[in-house]
C-alpha positions as CSV (number, residue, x, y, z in Angstrom):
1,M,36.8,-12.7,11.5
2,T,40.5,-12.2,10.3
3,E,43.5,-14.3,10.8
4,R,46.6,-12.2,11.2
5,A,50.1,-13.3,10.0
6,D,51.1,-14.0,13.6
7,G,48.3,-16.7,13.8
8,V,46.0,-14.6,16.1
9,I,42.3,-14.6,14.9
10,E,40.8,-11.2,15.2
11,L,36.9,-11.0,15.7
12,R,35.3,-7.7,14.8
13,A,31.7,-6.8,15.6
14,A,29.7,-5.9,12.4
15,L,26.1,-4.3,12.6
16,P,23.8,-6.1,10.3
17,V,22.7,-2.6,8.9
18,P,25.2,0.2,8.6
19,A,24.6,3.0,11.0
20,D,24.0,5.6,8.5
21,Q,21.1,3.5,7.2
22,C,19.5,2.5,10.4
23,W,16.7,5.2,10.0
24,F,15.1,3.0,7.2
25,W,14.7,0.1,9.5
26,A,12.7,2.2,12.3
27,E,9.3,0.9,12.8
28,R,7.5,4.2,11.8
29,W,9.4,4.2,8.5
30,Q,8.6,0.7,7.8
31,E,5.1,1.4,8.4
32,R,5.2,4.1,5.9
33,E,6.9,1.9,3.5
34,R,4.1,-0.7,3.9
35,E,1.6,1.9,3.2
36,V,3.2,3.1,0.0
37,D,3.3,-0.6,-1.1
38,G,-0.4,-0.8,-0.5
39,H,-0.9,2.2,-2.7
40,V,1.3,0.7,-5.4
41,T,-0.4,-2.7,-5.4
42,A,-3.7,-1.0,-5.6
43,G,-2.7,1.1,-8.7
44,R,-3.0,4.4,-6.8
45,V,0.2,5.8,-8.3
46,A,1.2,8.1,-11.1
47,V,4.2,7.8,-13.4
48,H,5.5,10.9,-15.1
49,E,7.8,11.1,-18.1
50,S,9.3,14.3,-17.0
51,T,9.8,16.7,-14.2
52,E,7.4,19.1,-16.2
53,D,4.7,16.5,-16.4
54,F,5.0,16.0,-12.5
55,L,4.9,19.5,-11.8
56,G,1.8,19.8,-14.2
57,H,0.0,17.1,-12.2
58,L,0.8,18.8,-9.0
59,D,-0.8,21.9,-10.3
60,E,-3.9,20.0,-11.3
61,L,-4.4,18.4,-7.9
62,E,-4.0,21.8,-6.2
63,A,-6.7,23.2,-8.5
64,E,-9.1,20.6,-7.6
């Protein structure tokens, strides 16, 4: 809402979520977010100090 210098009050519609970010709030994406939260809570995650460590971990998984 904006009041102009001539006293007119302008109302402009505003989206609660910017259009370029609406994909994040799609139900399927939110399901995946909850799934990841579950993995994090259960400790089923790995943290890597570097890109090389991460890629090495992927190589180990592939070898299994």
